[in-house]
C-alpha positions in Angstrom: 39.8 97.1 137.1 36.2 97.4 135.9 34.7 100.8 136.6 31.6 99.2 138.3 33.8 98.2 141.2 34.5 101.9 142.0 30.8 103.0 142.0 30.5 102.9 145.8 34.0 104.2 146.6 34.2 107.6 148.4 36.8 110.0 147.0 38.2 113.2 148.6 39.4 115.7 146.0 41.3 118.8 147.0 42.4 121.7 144.7 42.4 125.4 145.4 41.1 126.1 141.9 37.5 125.3 141.1 38.0 124.5 137.4 40.7 121.9 138.2 38.6 120.3 140.8 35.8 119.9 138.3 38.3 118.5 135.8 39.4 115.9 138.3 35.7 115.1 139.1 35.0 114.5 135.4 37.9 112.2 135.0 36.9 110.2 138.1 33.3 110.0 136.7 34.7 108.4 133.5 36.7 105.9 135.5 33.6 105.0 137.5 33.7 107.1 140.7 30.5 109.0 141.7 30.8 109.6 145.4 33.2 112.5 145.4 33.7 115.2 148.0 35.4 118.4 146.7 37.4 120.6 149.0 38.9 124.1 148.2 41.1 124.3 151.3 42.9 121.9 153.6 40.9 122.9 156.7 37.8 121.7 154.8 39.6 118.5 153.7 40.6 117.8 157.3 37.1 118.4 158.5 35.8 116.0 155.8 38.1 113.2 157.1 36.7 113.6 160.6 33.1 112.9 159.6 33.4 110.4 156.8 35.5 107.4 155.8 37.1 107.9 152.4 38.6 105.2 150.2 40.9 107.5 148.1 42.2 111.0 148.3 43.5 113.0 145.4 45.1 116.4 146.2 46.8 119.0 144.0 50.0 120.7 145.1 50.9 124.1 143.8 54.2 124.5 145.6 56.0 122.7 148.4 54.9 125.2 151.0 51.2 125.1 150.3 50.6 122.7 153.2 49.6 119.6 151.2 52.7 117.6 152.2 52.1 118.4 155.8 48.5 117.4 155.5 49.5 114.0 154.1 52.0 113.6 156.9 49.3 114.4 159.5 47.1 111.7 158.0 49.9 109.2 158.0 50.8 110.0 161.6 47.2 109.5 162.7 46.8 113.2 163.6 44.1 113.7 161.0 41.2 111.4 160.2 40.7 107.8 161.3 42.7 105.9 158.6 46.5 106.6 158.4 46.7 104.2 155.5 44.2 106.1 153.3 45.4 105.7 149.6 46.6 109.1 148.5 47.6 110.4 145.1 49.2 113.9 144.7 49.1 115.8 141.5 50.9 119.0 140.4 51.8 121.1 137.4 55.3 121.6 138.9 57.8 118.8 138.3 60.8 120.5 140.0 63.0 118.2 142.2 62.3 120.1 145.4 58.5 119.5 145.1 59.0 115.9 144.1 61.2 115.4 147.2 58.5 116.9 149.3 55.9 114.5 147.9 58.2 111.5 148.6 58.8 112.6 152.1 55.1 113.2 152.8 54.2 109.5 152.6 51.8 109.8 149.6 51.3 106.7 147.6 51.8 108.2 144.1 52.5 111.4 142.2 51.1 112.5 138.9 52.3 115.4 136.8 49.6 117.5 135.2 48.2 117.5 132.7 47.4 113.8 132.9 45.0 111.7 131.0 42.1 109.6 132.2 44.1 106.5 131.4 47.1 107.8 133.5 44.9 108.3 136.6 43.0 105.1 136.0 46.2 103.0 135.8 47.5 104.5 139.0 44.3 103.9 140.9 44.2 100.3 139.7 47.8 99.8 141.0 46.7 101.0 144.4 44.1 98.3 144.4 46.0 95.4 142.9 49.7 96.1 143.8 50.0 98.7 146.5 53.4 99.1 148.0 53.8 97.9 151.7 54.6 100.6 154.3 57.8 101.2 156.1 58.4 103.5 159.1 61.7 105.1 160.3 62.5 108.1 162.5 61.6 110.5 159.8 59.3 108.7 157.4 56.0 106.9 157.4 54.6 105.7 154.1 55.1 103.4 151.1 58.4 101.6 150.7 59.5 102.9 147.3 62.1 100.3 146.7 61.3 97.8 144.0 59.9 94.4 144.9 63.2 92.8 144.0 65.2 95.0 146.3 62.7 94.7 149.1 62.8 90.9 148.9 61.4 89.5 152.1 62.5 92.5 154.2 60.7 92.1 157.6 60.9 95.9 158.0 57.9 96.4 155.6 54.3 95.9 156.5 51.2 95.3 154.3 48.7 97.9 155.5 44.9 98.1 155.4 43.7 99.3 152.0 40.2 100.9 152.0 40.1 101.2 148.3 40.9 97.6 147.7 38.3 96.5 150.2 35.7 98.8 148.6 36.6 97.5 145.1 36.2 93.9 146.2 32.9 94.6 147.9 34.1 93.9 151.4 34.3 97.3 153.0 33.6 97.2 156.7 34.5 100.3 158.7 34.4 98.4 162.1 36.8 95.7 160.9 39.0 98.2 159.2 39.2 100.2 162.4 40.5 97.2 164.4 42.9 96.3 161.6 44.3 99.9 161.6 45.1 99.7 165.3 46.8 96.4 164.9 48.8 97.5 161.9 49.9 100.7 163.6 51.3 98.7 166.5 53.1 96.4 164.1 54.6 99.4 162.4 55.5 100.9 165.8 57.6 97.8 166.5 59.2 98.1 163.1 60.1 101.7 163.9 61.7 100.6 167.2 63.9 98.1 165.3 64.8 100.6 162.6 65.9 103.3 165.2 67.9 100.7 167.1 69.6 99.5 163.9 70.5 103.1 163.0 72.0 103.8 166.4 74.1 100.6 166.1 75.3 101.5 162.6 76.5 104.9 163.8 78.2 103.4 166.9 79.9 100.6 164.8 81.2 103.1 162.3 82.7 105.3 165.1 84.4 102.3 166.6 86.0 101.5 163.2 87.2 105.1 162.9 89.2 105.0 166.2 92.6 105.6 164.5 91.1 107.8 161.7 92.0 111.5 161.7 88.4 112.3 160.9 87.1 110.8 164.2 86.8 114.1 166.1 84.7 115.6 163.3 82.5 112.5 163.0 81.9 112.5 166.7 80.7 116.1 166.6 78.3 115.1 163.9 77.2 111.6 165.0 76.9 111.7 168.8 74.1 114.3 168.7 72.4 112.1 166.2 72.6 109.1 168.6 71.0 111.3 171.3 68.3 112.4 169.0 67.6 108.9 168.0 67.6 107.8 171.6 64.9 110.4 172.4 62.8 109.1 169.5 63.3 105.5 170.7 62.0 106.4 174.1 59.0 108.2 172.6 58.2 105.1 170.5 58.4 102.3 173.0 55.5 101.4 175.3 55.6 101.5 179.1 56.1 97.7 179.3 58.9 97.8 176.7 60.6 100.7 178.6 61.6 98.3 181.4 64.1 96.5 179.2 64.5 98.4 176.0 64.4 101.8 177.8 67.2 100.6 180.1 69.4 99.5 177.1 68.8 102.9 175.4 69.7 104.7 178.5 72.9 102.7 178.7 73.8 103.8 175.2 73.1 107.4 176.1 75.3 107.2 179.2 78.2 106.0 177.1 77.7 108.9 174.6 77.7 111.4 177.5 80.9 109.8 178.8 82.6 110.2 175.4 81.4 113.8 175.1 82.7 114.7 178.6 85.9 112.6 178.8 86.8 112.3 175.1 87.0 109.1 173.0 89.2 106.2 173.7 89.3 102.6 172.3 87.4 101.3 175.4 84.5 103.6 175.5 84.0 103.5 171.7 84.0 99.7 172.0 81.5 99.9 174.8 79.3 102.3 172.8 79.2 99.8 169.9 78.4 96.9 172.2 75.7 98.8 174.0 74.1 99.8 170.7 74.4 96.2 169.5 72.6 94.9 172.6 69.9 97.5 172.0 69.5 96.3 168.4 69.4 92.7 169.3 66.9 93.2 172.1 64.7 95.3 169.7 64.7 92.5 167.2 63.6 90.1 170.0 60.9 92.5 171.1 62.7 93.5 174.3 63.1 90.0 175.7 66.8 90.3 176.6 67.1 90.8 180.4 70.5 89.3 180.4 71.8 91.9 177.9 70.2 94.7 180.0 72.0 93.5 183.1 75.4 93.0 181.5 75.5 96.3 179.5 74.1 98.3 182.4 76.7 97.0 184.7 79.5 97.7 182.2 78.3 101.3 181.7 77.8 101.8 185.4 81.4 100.7 185.8 82.6 103.4 183.4 80.6 105.9 185.3 82.1 104.9 188.7 85.6 105.1 187.3 85.0 108.5 185.9 83.6 109.7 189.2 86.6 108.3 191.1 89.0 110.1 188.7 87.1 113.3 189.2 87.3 113.0 193.0 91.1 112.2 192.9 91.6 115.3 190.7 90.2 117.7 193.3 91.8 115.9 196.3 
């Protein structure tokens, strides 16, 4: 990418150490960036995002507890700034696995080990413009899909996101248009998250059903049933009020079966019902919630289990 295309791009640079910030600025100047805002603490960086639209952010991590990963995650979750898709490169002098894991989990686009050359940074920036990875969202992650293009294939669970740096480099930066696109893309990713949570719930339920005759079932139930409940809560937090009418009902059906298993103990029937309830939730999530028949059938089946349990309880106390 010719350096002239970066002349108008706005870059946020964070590093606690002044001489390292100046070093990064010098490299950016060589690449062709001139509109650079330097920040020496994360509070200042957050404040900068509130008052100005940036096209790229470059932040230095000194250790995994210095708040940089949390700052990136806040940007991605739309809790800081007005662009959750801001291209972000993290740098560090520390290449230990724990820190790298923190970088990956934060949702940053790229990670550079210092010292790096002008060519290294230039190449990474150009990739963000020409071949940025699509985003994926799950219960615990929001950011670039780090699988290779071959592995991703045509996975409908990934989404191409607005790219302020690309728009600026191509001379078509429009804050108003980008704002509308951000909102639309966030809703698209929210629906992907719904599908991913539902798929995870079903995968757990299906595996538990398969383990019915396995000696490890009790241990797996202790581990996996709380996870289904946790996922169920996140599912409810993610769906809209309109979606809650059907998808929320299906999720509640799954939760009721889980509670039945925890209270009554597992048997072949309630494990089968758990898997079927989770499958209905997954299918309805894929269809965007348009599955009223599934809601009715599963809810009736689960209610039946509840009535039978209640009747057994009454007969037990006379």
